[in-house]
matplotlib code that plots the C-alpha trace (Angstrom):
import matplotlib.pyplot as plt

x = [100.2, 99.6, 102.3, 105.1, 104.1, 102.1, 102.9, 101.4, 98.4, 97.6, 97.9, 95.9, 93.1, 93.2, 92.8, 90.0, 88.3, 88.9, 87.0, 84.0, 83.8, 83.3, 80.8, 78.9, 79.0, 77.1, 74.4, 74.2, 74.2, 71.1, 69.3, 69.9, 69.2, 66.3, 67.8, 66.7, 68.9, 69.7, 69.5, 73.0, 72.4, 71.2, 72.7, 76.5, 76.9, 75.7, 77.4, 80.8, 80.2, 79.3, 82.6, 84.9, 83.6, 83.7, 87.0, 88.6, 86.9, 89.1, 92.3, 91.8, 91.7, 95.5, 96.4, 95.8, 97.8, 100.4, 101.0, 101.1, 103.6, 105.7, 105.8, 106.4, 109.6, 110.8, 109.6, 107.1, 108.2, 109.2, 105.8, 103.9, 105.7, 105.1, 101.6, 100.5, 100.3, 97.2, 94.9, 96.0, 95.9, 92.2, 91.0, 92.8, 91.2, 87.7, 87.6, 88.5, 86.1, 83.2, 84.2, 84.4, 87.8, 91.3, 91.4, 95.1, 97.2, 95.1, 94.9, 98.8, 99.6, 97.4, 98.4, 102.0, 102.2, 100.7, 102.5, 105.7, 104.8, 103.6, 106.9, 109.0, 107.0, 107.9, 111.4, 111.8, 110.1, 112.2, 115.3, 114.3, 113.3, 117.0]
y = [80.4, 78.9, 76.5, 78.7, 82.0, 81.1, 84.5, 86.3, 84.3, 84.9, 88.8, 88.5, 86.8, 89.2, 91.8, 90.4, 89.8, 93.5, 94.1, 91.8, 93.3, 96.7, 95.3, 93.9, 97.4, 98.6, 96.3, 97.0, 100.4, 100.1, 98.2, 100.7, 104.0, 102.1, 102.8, 100.3, 99.7, 101.3, 104.5, 105.6, 108.7, 109.2, 110.6, 111.2, 108.2, 105.9, 107.9, 107.1, 103.5, 103.4, 105.5, 103.3, 100.4, 102.0, 103.4, 100.0, 98.3, 101.1, 100.2, 96.7, 96.6, 97.8, 96.3, 92.6, 92.7, 94.6, 92.1, 89.2, 90.8, 92.1, 88.2, 87.0, 89.4, 89.5, 86.6, 85.5, 87.0, 90.5, 90.8, 89.7, 92.0, 94.8, 93.9, 93.4, 97.2, 97.3, 95.3, 97.3, 100.5, 99.9, 99.1, 102.1, 104.2, 102.6, 103.0, 106.8, 107.2, 105.7, 107.8, 111.0, 111.8, 112.3, 109.0, 110.0, 107.4, 104.4, 105.7, 106.6, 103.1, 101.3, 103.6, 103.7, 100.2, 99.5, 102.1, 100.3, 97.2, 98.6, 100.2, 97.1, 94.5, 96.9, 97.3, 93.6, 92.7, 95.1, 93.8, 90.2, 91.6, 92.8]
z = [87.9, 91.6, 91.2, 90.2, 91.9, 94.9, 96.8, 93.9, 93.9, 97.5, 96.6, 93.5, 95.6, 98.5, 96.0, 94.5, 97.9, 98.7, 95.3, 96.4, 99.9, 98.5, 96.1, 99.0, 100.7, 97.7, 98.0, 101.6, 101.1, 98.4, 101.2, 103.8, 101.9, 100.1, 96.7, 94.0, 90.8, 88.5, 90.6, 91.2, 93.4, 96.8, 100.2, 100.3, 102.5, 99.6, 96.9, 99.0, 99.1, 95.4, 94.5, 96.4, 94.4, 91.2, 91.9, 93.1, 90.0, 87.9, 90.1, 89.7, 85.8, 85.9, 89.2, 88.0, 84.6, 86.2, 89.2, 86.9, 84.4, 87.1, 88.7, 85.1, 85.0, 88.2, 90.3, 92.6, 95.9, 94.7, 93.0, 96.0, 98.6, 96.2, 95.1, 98.8, 99.2, 96.6, 98.8, 101.9, 100.1, 99.0, 102.3, 103.6, 101.1, 101.6, 105.1, 105.4, 102.1, 104.2, 106.9, 104.9, 105.5, 103.3, 101.3, 99.8, 101.8, 100.5, 97.0, 97.0, 98.3, 95.9, 93.2, 93.2, 93.9, 90.7, 88.7, 90.2, 89.1, 85.5, 84.8, 86.4, 84.1, 81.1, 82.1, 82.4, 79.1, 77.4, 79.1, 78.1, 74.4, 73.9]

ax = plt.figure().add_subplot(projection="3d")
ax.plot(x, y, z, "-o")
ax.set_aspect("equal")
plt.show()
């Protein structure tokens, strides 16, 4: 994939880095608020960090195959240009959620990019099948 779709691979790595960042934030919040695993509740600030991580994982499961399939159907540059909105959107979502403000912009950026890639991948697959 890296040889044939280097830009898509970069976007995929950025997405995984964003996920790791949210994961590390949970560990830091557990230490800060003295919440030992497997406890999943605590102050609202902790629960925000936990929800960002959980929601990012939920989105990642859809994003990764959608990005790869879209790249296979439409090429490296279109997939990367569209896919880059996912990590950008997730960072916006996280920062705003951590601050306790509206997170719709970040959610929308990442979710819409994923849905466009998913529908685009499906369309590309149907066109190639015909």
